[in-house]
C-alpha positions as CSV (number, residue, x, y, z in Angstrom):
1,M,0.0,0.0,0.0
2,L,1.2,3.5,-0.8
3,K,2.1,5.9,2.0
4,P,-0.3,8.8,2.5
5,T,1.0,12.0,1.1
6,V,0.6,15.1,3.2
7,E,1.8,18.3,1.4
8,F,2.2,21.7,2.9
9,C,2.5,25.2,1.3
10,A,5.5,27.3,2.4
11,G,3.1,30.3,2.3
12,N,0.9,28.6,4.9
13,M,3.6,28.2,7.5
14,H,2.7,31.4,9.3
15,H,-0.3,29.5,10.7
16,G,2.0,27.1,12.4
17,T,1.7,24.2,10.0
18,E,5.4,23.7,10.2
19,R,4.8,21.6,13.3
20,L,2.7,19.2,11.3
21,L,5.1,19.2,8.4
22,D,7.9,18.2,10.8
23,K,5.7,15.4,12.3
24,Y,4.8,13.9,8.9
25,E,8.4,14.2,7.6
26,A,9.7,12.3,10.6
27,D,7.2,9.5,10.3
28,D,8.2,6.8,7.9
29,D,4.5,5.9,7.4
30,F,3.9,9.2,5.6
31,E,5.3,11.3,2.8
32,G,5.4,14.7,4.3
33,T,6.5,17.5,1.9
34,E,6.7,21.2,1.7
35,F,6.3,23.1,-1.6
36,G,6.8,26.7,-2.4
37,C,3.2,26.8,-3.7
38,L,0.4,24.3,-4.0
39,G,-1.7,26.4,-6.3
40,N,-4.3,27.3,-3.7
41,C,-3.6,30.9,-3.4
42,G,-5.8,32.7,-1.0
43,E,-6.5,29.4,0.9
44,C,-3.0,29.5,2.3
45,Y,-3.4,33.0,3.7
46,L,-6.8,32.4,5.3
47,K,-6.4,29.2,7.4
48,P,-4.1,26.2,7.9
49,F,-4.5,23.6,5.2
50,A,-2.7,20.6,3.7
51,L,-3.1,18.7,0.5
52,V,-3.7,15.1,1.6
53,N,-3.5,12.5,-1.1
54,G,-4.4,15.2,-3.5
55,S,-7.4,16.6,-1.6
56,I,-7.5,19.9,0.3
57,V,-8.0,19.5,4.1
58,A,-8.4,22.9,5.9
59,A,-9.2,24.0,9.4
60,D,-9.4,27.0,11.6
61,S,-6.4,26.0,13.7
62,V,-3.3,23.7,13.4
63,E,-4.7,21.4,16.1
64,E,-8.0,21.1,14.2
65,L,-6.1,20.5,11.0
66,E,-4.2,17.6,12.6
67,L,-7.4,16.0,13.6
68,K,-9.0,16.6,10.2
69,I,-6.0,15.0,8.4
70,E,-6.3,11.9,10.7
71,K,-10.0,11.7,10.1
72,F,-9.6,12.2,6.3
73,L,-7.1,9.3,6.2
74,I,-9.3,7.0,8.2
75,D,-12.4,7.8,6.1
76,E,-10.3,7.3,2.9
77,E,-9.1,3.9,4.1
78,E,-12.7,2.9,5.0
79,D,-13.9,4.1,1.6
80,M,-11.2,2.1,-0.2
81,A,-12.0,-1.1,1.8
82,A,-15.7,-0.7,1.0
83,L,-14.8,-0.2,-2.7
84,D,-12.6,-3.3,-2.7
85,K,-15.4,-5.3,-1.1
86,L,-17.8,-4.1,-3.7
87,I,-15.4,-5.0,-6.5
88,D,-14.8,-8.5,-5.0
89,T,-18.6,-9.2,-5.0
90,L,-18.9,-8.3,-8.7
């Protein structure tokens, strides 16, 4: 299985997302990466966000973002398991 990818915008670091970047970079179960720009101009100035497996996950605080990333990954895994089960029954 592929590692979850969690990408952060350098322009979003003023919200404190660097703490999360450091966490995901240090964890071998994730691909944590910082980019100069993720192409979500405006979003990065408004609130903390990350691109998780290609989807935007945003929150009002870094603590909330961390929880939302974890929930997103759990939901995504559950969705994939349900899809696999559906495909197996066909």
